C-alpha positions in Angstrom: 120.3 -35.5 -181.7 116.6 -35.3 -181.9 114.4 -37.9 -183.5 112.2 -36.2 -186.1 110.7 -38.9 -188.2 111.2 -42.0 -190.3 112.2 -43.0 -193.9 108.9 -43.8 -195.6 110.0 -44.9 -199.1 113.3 -45.1 -200.9 114.1 -44.7 -204.6 117.0 -44.6 -207.1 116.9 -43.4 -210.7 118.3 -45.5 -213.6 117.6 -45.6 -217.3 114.8 -43.0 -217.1 112.8 -44.8 -214.4 112.4 -44.3 -210.7 112.9 -47.6 -208.9 111.5 -48.3 -205.4 113.7 -50.2 -203.1 113.8 -51.3 -199.4 117.4 -50.3 -198.9 119.8 -47.7 -200.3 123.6 -48.0 -200.2 125.4 -44.6 -200.1 129.0 -43.5 -200.2 130.5 -40.0 -200.4 129.7 -39.9 -204.1 126.0 -40.5 -203.6 123.6 -43.4 -204.0 125.0 -46.5 -205.6 123.1 -47.6 -208.7 121.6 -44.1 -209.1 122.1 -42.3 -212.4 123.3 -39.2 -210.6 126.0 -41.1 -208.7 129.3 -39.1 -208.7 127.8 -36.3 -210.8 127.2 -33.4 -208.3 128.1 -34.2 -204.7 126.0 -31.3 -203.4 122.9 -32.8 -205.1 123.6 -36.5 -204.2 120.3 -37.2 -202.4 116.9 -35.6 -203.0 114.7 -35.7 -199.9 111.0 -35.1 -200.2 108.2 -35.1 -197.6 104.9 -36.8 -197.5 103.6 -33.3 -197.0 104.4 -32.5 -200.7 102.2 -35.4 -201.8 99.5 -34.1 -199.4 99.6 -30.7 -201.1 99.1 -32.4 -204.5 96.2 -34.5 -203.1 94.5 -31.3 -201.8 94.6 -30.0 -205.4 93.1 -33.2 -206.8 96.4 -34.4 -208.3 97.1 -38.1 -208.0 100.8 -38.7 -208.0 102.6 -41.9 -207.1 105.4 -41.8 -204.5 108.6 -41.3 -206.4 107.0 -39.0 -209.0 108.8 -36.0 -207.6 112.2 -37.7 -208.4 113.0 -38.1 -204.7 115.5 -40.6 -203.3 114.1 -40.4 -199.8 110.5 -39.9 -199.0 110.1 -39.1 -195.3 107.3 -38.4 -192.8 108.9 -35.1 -191.7 108.8 -31.8 -193.5 112.5 -30.8 -193.8 112.1 -27.8 -196.1 112.7 -25.3 -193.3 116.1 -26.8 -192.4 119.1 -24.5 -192.8 121.9 -25.4 -195.2 124.5 -27.3 -193.3 121.9 -29.1 -191.1 122.8 -32.7 -190.6 120.5 -35.7 -190.5 121.3 -39.3 -189.4 119.2 -41.9 -191.1 120.2 -45.5 -190.6 124.0 -45.6 -190.6 124.2 -42.6 -193.0 124.8 -38.9 -192.1 123.5 -36.4 -194.7 124.1 -32.7 -194.8 121.5 -30.3 -196.3 123.4 -28.7 -199.2 121.0 -27.2 -201.8 117.3 -26.1 -201.8 115.3 -27.5 -204.7 114.4 -25.0 -207.5 111.4 -25.0 -209.8 111.7 -28.1 -212.0 109.7 -28.1 -215.2 110.2 -31.8 -215.7 107.5 -32.3 -213.1 105.1 -31.1 -215.7 105.2 -34.6 -217.2 103.3 -35.8 -214.1 100.9 -32.9 -214.1 101.4 -29.4 -215.5 100.3 -27.7 -212.2 103.0 -29.4 -210.0 106.0 -27.1 -210.7 104.1 -24.0 -209.4 102.3 -25.9 -206.6 105.5 -27.3 -205.2 107.8 -24.4 -206.0 109.2 -24.4 -202.4 107.9 -27.8 -201.3 109.3 -30.4 -203.6 112.4 -31.3 -201.7 115.9 -30.5 -200.6 119.2 -31.9 -201.6 121.8 -33.4 -199.3 125.4 -34.6 -199.6 126.7 -37.7 -197.9 128.9 -37.0 -194.9 129.1 -40.6 -193.7 128.6 -43.6 -196.0 126.3 -46.5 -195.1 122.8 -47.7 -195.7 119.3 -46.5 -195.3 116.3 -48.9 -195.0 112.6 -48.2 -195.1 111.4 -47.5 -191.6 114.8 -46.2 -190.3 114.5 -43.4 -187.8 115.7 -39.9 -188.8 117.6 -37.8 -186.3 118.5 -34.1 -186.5 121.8 -33.1 -185.1 121.5 -30.3 -182.6 122.8 -27.1 -184.2 124.2 -25.7 -180.9 
């Protein structure tokens, strides 16, 4: 395993709002308390990078963390990771399962965001090992070899 970064901010969605939290509890169906829990296992956790917010800032767009709908905001850019790559964060193991597609709902934040972040909004992961993730937890990438 190789240390690649840290969990910067954590969120879950419920009742149309994105709630910031210091700790997420996850099982194989997703994030407990999240409105997407047990809906689509392949899309259980949305991981975004601080780099995405940096791209917005460069364009003069002010967006609060959580605006991209992410569950995990990390200080590492994971968008190049291959499907099937595994990350250990806290006591949780996640597997990259789906690349994010263009999301028109981001237009609610700013109408430029969907095109700006077409390939840089985030990636989805499924939970391989249940547990918890806390703000500041180290992120490890399992060696693919």
